[in-house]
C-alpha positions as CSV (number, residue, x, y, z in Angstrom):
1,M,103.8,89.3,82.1
2,P,103.1,92.4,83.2
3,E,103.4,92.3,87.1
4,L,102.6,94.5,90.0
5,P,104.7,97.2,89.4
6,E,103.5,97.8,85.8
7,V,99.7,97.0,86.3
8,E,100.1,99.8,89.0
9,T,101.8,102.2,86.8
10,I,98.6,101.3,84.1
11,V,95.7,102.0,86.3
12,R,97.8,105.2,87.8
13,G,97.8,106.2,84.2
14,L,94.2,105.6,83.4
15,S,92.5,107.0,86.7
16,P,92.6,110.4,86.3
17,L,91.7,110.1,83.0
18,L,89.0,107.9,82.5
19,K,87.1,108.3,86.3
20,G,84.0,110.0,85.9
21,K,83.6,109.3,82.1
22,K,81.0,108.0,80.5
23,V,80.9,104.5,78.0
24,R,79.7,105.7,74.7
25,D,80.5,101.9,73.1
26,F,82.0,99.3,74.2
27,F,82.8,96.0,71.7
28,F,84.6,93.0,71.3
29,L,86.7,92.8,67.7
30,S,87.6,89.0,68.7
31,S,85.7,85.9,69.3
32,H,87.8,84.6,72.0
33,L,86.6,87.3,74.3
34,W,83.3,86.4,73.5
35,F,83.8,82.9,74.3
36,R,85.9,83.2,77.8
37,Q,82.8,85.4,79.2
38,P,81.9,84.0,82.8
39,S,78.7,85.5,82.8
40,S,75.7,86.3,80.8
41,L,77.0,90.4,80.9
42,K,77.8,91.8,77.1
43,P,79.6,94.9,76.0
44,D,76.4,96.2,75.4
45,D,75.3,96.9,79.1
46,Y,78.6,99.5,79.8
47,R,77.0,101.8,77.4
48,A,76.2,104.9,79.1
49,K,77.4,103.7,82.1
50,V,80.1,105.8,84.2
51,I,83.5,104.7,85.4
52,R,83.4,105.3,89.2
53,S,87.3,104.4,90.1
54,I,90.0,101.7,88.5
55,R,91.9,99.8,90.6
56,R,94.8,96.9,90.4
57,R,94.7,93.7,92.7
58,G,97.4,91.5,92.3
59,K,98.1,91.6,88.2
60,M,94.9,92.4,87.3
61,V,92.7,96.1,86.6
62,I,89.4,96.6,87.9
63,F,87.2,98.7,86.6
64,E,84.4,99.8,88.7
65,F,80.8,101.4,87.1
66,E,77.9,102.5,88.3
67,E,74.9,99.8,88.2
68,G,77.2,97.5,90.4
69,L,78.7,96.5,87.2
70,G,82.6,95.6,87.0
71,L,85.3,94.8,84.5
72,L,88.4,92.5,85.2
73,V,91.2,92.6,82.7
74,H,94.2,90.1,82.8
75,L,97.1,90.9,80.6
76,K,99.0,87.9,80.9
77,M,101.8,87.4,78.6
78,T,101.4,89.9,75.9
79,G,98.4,91.9,76.9
80,Q,98.8,96.1,76.7
81,L,95.4,98.4,78.2
82,Y,96.2,102.2,76.4
83,L,94.2,104.9,75.4
84,A,95.0,105.6,71.8
85,E,93.4,108.6,69.6
86,K,90.4,107.6,67.9
87,H,91.5,108.0,64.4
88,L,94.6,105.8,65.0
89,P,94.3,102.7,63.0
90,V,93.3,99.6,64.7
91,D,95.6,96.2,64.1
92,K,94.5,92.7,63.8
93,H,96.4,92.3,67.4
94,T,93.7,94.8,69.3
95,H,90.9,92.9,70.6
96,A,88.8,95.2,72.1
97,R,87.8,98.9,72.3
98,M,85.8,101.3,74.5
99,T,85.1,104.8,73.6
100,F,83.7,108.2,75.6
101,S,81.3,110.7,75.4
102,D,82.9,114.2,75.5
103,F,86.6,112.4,75.2
104,N,88.6,112.2,71.9
105,R,90.8,109.0,73.0
106,E,89.5,105.4,73.4
107,L,90.8,102.5,75.3
108,R,92.2,99.6,73.6
109,F,92.8,96.4,74.0
110,R,95.9,94.4,72.4
111,D,97.4,91.1,73.2
112,V,99.5,89.1,70.5
113,R,99.2,86.2,72.1
114,K,95.7,85.7,73.3
115,F,95.9,84.7,76.7
116,G,94.9,87.8,78.2
117,F,90.8,88.6,79.1
118,L,88.7,91.0,80.0
119,S,85.4,89.6,82.1
120,C,82.2,91.4,82.3
121,L,80.8,90.7,85.8
122,Q,79.1,92.4,88.6
123,L,81.2,93.7,91.0
124,K,80.2,91.3,93.7
125,E,81.4,88.3,91.5
126,I,84.7,90.2,91.0
127,E,85.1,90.7,94.6
128,K,84.7,87.3,95.3
129,K,86.7,85.9,92.5
130,L,89.8,88.1,93.9
131,N,89.0,87.0,97.8
132,S,89.2,83.4,97.0
133,E,92.5,83.5,94.7
134,L,94.6,86.2,95.6
135,G,96.4,86.7,99.0
136,P,97.8,90.5,100.9
137,E,99.3,93.1,98.4
138,P,103.2,93.2,98.9
139,L,102.6,96.9,99.2
140,Q,100.1,96.6,102.0
141,I,100.9,93.9,104.5
142,D,102.6,94.1,107.5
143,F,105.6,92.4,109.1
144,P,103.8,90.0,111.1
145,V,101.9,88.7,108.8
146,F,104.6,88.4,106.1
147,R,106.4,86.4,108.4
148,R,103.6,84.0,109.5
149,L,103.1,83.7,106.3
150,L,106.8,82.6,105.4
151,Q,106.3,80.3,108.2
152,R,102.7,79.1,107.2
153,H,104.2,77.8,104.2
154,G,108.0,76.9,105.0
155,Q,108.6,74.1,102.7
156,K,108.5,75.8,99.4
157,R,111.3,77.9,98.0
158,I,111.4,81.0,98.3
159,K,111.4,81.6,94.6
160,G,107.8,79.7,94.6
161,W,106.7,81.3,97.3
162,L,107.4,85.0,95.7
163,L,105.5,83.6,92.8
164,D,102.3,82.1,94.7
165,Q,99.7,84.5,94.1
166,K,97.4,82.8,97.0
167,I,100.2,84.0,99.4
168,L,101.1,87.3,97.6
169,A,99.4,88.8,95.0
170,G,101.3,90.6,92.0
171,I,104.8,89.2,92.1
172,G,105.8,87.8,89.1
173,N,109.3,86.4,87.6
174,I,111.1,89.4,87.3
175,Y,110.6,90.9,90.5
176,S,110.7,87.6,92.5
177,D,114.5,87.2,90.7
178,E,115.3,90.9,91.4
179,I,113.8,91.1,95.1
180,L,115.7,87.6,95.9
181,F,119.2,89.1,95.0
182,G,118.6,92.6,96.6
183,A,117.9,90.9,99.8
184,G,120.8,88.4,99.2
185,F,119.0,84.4,99.0
186,H,119.6,81.9,96.6
187,P,116.1,81.5,94.8
188,E,115.6,77.5,95.9
189,R,116.5,78.0,100.0
190,K,112.9,76.8,102.2
191,A,110.6,80.1,103.2
192,A,111.1,78.2,106.6
193,S,115.1,78.5,106.6
194,L,115.1,82.3,106.7
195,S,115.6,83.6,110.6
196,E,113.6,87.1,111.6
197,L,116.5,89.4,110.5
198,E,116.6,87.4,107.1
199,A,112.7,87.9,107.0
200,K,112.5,91.4,107.7
201,R,115.4,91.8,105.1
202,L,113.2,90.1,102.4
203,F,110.5,92.2,103.7
204,R,112.1,95.5,103.4
205,V,113.7,94.7,99.9
206,M,110.5,93.6,98.5
207,K,108.8,96.7,98.9
208,K,112.0,98.8,98.1
209,V,112.3,96.9,94.6
210,L,108.4,97.3,94.0
211,K,108.2,100.6,94.6
212,R,111.4,101.4,92.2
213,A,110.2,99.7,89.6
214,I,106.7,101.6,90.1
215,E,108.7,104.9,90.5
216,L,110.4,104.1,86.6
217,K,106.5,103.1,85.4
218,G,107.9,99.2,85.1
219,S,109.8,96.9,83.2
220,S,109.5,96.5,79.5
221,V,111.2,93.3,78.8
222,S,108.9,92.3,75.8
223,D,105.5,94.0,75.1
224,Y,104.5,95.6,78.2
225,V,104.0,99.6,77.6
226,D,102.3,102.2,79.9
227,S,98.7,103.4,79.5
228,Q,99.9,106.2,77.3
229,G,101.6,103.2,75.3
230,E,105.1,104.2,76.2
231,K,107.6,102.0,77.7
232,G,108.7,101.6,81.1
233,G,112.3,102.3,82.8
234,Y,113.1,99.8,85.3
235,Q,115.1,97.2,83.2
236,R,117.6,99.5,83.0
237,E,118.2,98.8,86.7
238,H,117.7,94.8,86.4
239,Q,120.6,93.4,88.6
240,V,120.0,90.0,87.4
241,Y,116.5,89.5,85.5
242,D,117.4,88.3,82.1
243,R,121.6,89.0,82.4
244,E,122.6,85.4,82.1
245,G,126.7,85.1,81.9
246,E,126.9,89.0,82.6
247,L,129.2,90.2,85.1
248,C,127.2,90.8,88.9
249,R,126.6,94.5,89.3
250,R,128.0,94.0,93.0
251,C,130.7,91.8,93.5
252,R,132.0,91.7,89.8
253,K,133.3,88.3,90.5
254,A,131.2,86.1,89.7
255,T,128.4,86.2,86.1
256,I,124.6,85.6,86.4
257,R,123.2,82.2,86.1
258,R,119.9,80.8,84.9
259,Q,118.6,78.1,86.6
260,R,115.2,76.6,85.9
261,I,113.6,76.3,89.4
262,C,109.8,76.4,90.1
263,G,108.6,75.8,86.3
264,R,110.7,79.4,85.5
265,S,113.6,80.4,84.1
266,S,115.2,82.0,87.6
267,F,118.4,84.5,87.3
268,Y,120.8,84.8,90.5
269,C,124.2,85.7,91.3
270,P,126.2,82.6,92.9
271,K,128.5,84.5,94.9
272,C,126.0,87.2,96.1
273,Q,123.1,84.7,96.9
274,V,123.3,82.0,99.7
């Protein structure tokens, strides 16, 4: 599933190209998108509307249009949101298209497993939904709030704490593993067990890992591509994720283990993470 760095990369790629563009056509190609619409808005309502901004919240993309219209996009497991030349063929996994006036490319939403969604909503409805479902942004939160959240949800295992979107928004399985390795914590440790110095280390490593992943345009370990249809590069720097049985790059003694923790396959070094 694309996480914070991947979604942020997509937003940074789309925003300078689509901000200020007027929608010519917007249409769903697959019936499952129609069935999941949470309001009476439909793609036709976006015709001739100008995109005011594109931003990220957690793992979701928010399009802001004039007249208070919004579009909420969640890529889930295999979703892709990218620009393509209009003449290029559309395959069976492309479920939505948006074209623009005076722009020779179109926005396509592609999703092999069909778990992703595009929700046609008023902006105020999107804000209400996100404010009720998501915690602070990891790259914006300050340490005092971060520390309080560790203590408030102290009985959670630190892996589950990082994955909980109501605590922090945007971190998923890849980056929770990479952050915990960087900080040197076993994923089963309780959040409340971290001392203040350890919490500061986790806080610092979290921001460092996420910023570096954004710099390298995310991790392409499955279907993820950026807004131009290109793969990211952070997977080449993964220290533990998807490296089961391989030698740890830090200690050079232990091999990376995989264990099911909080319902997810978790990768860690048994020597470096305690």
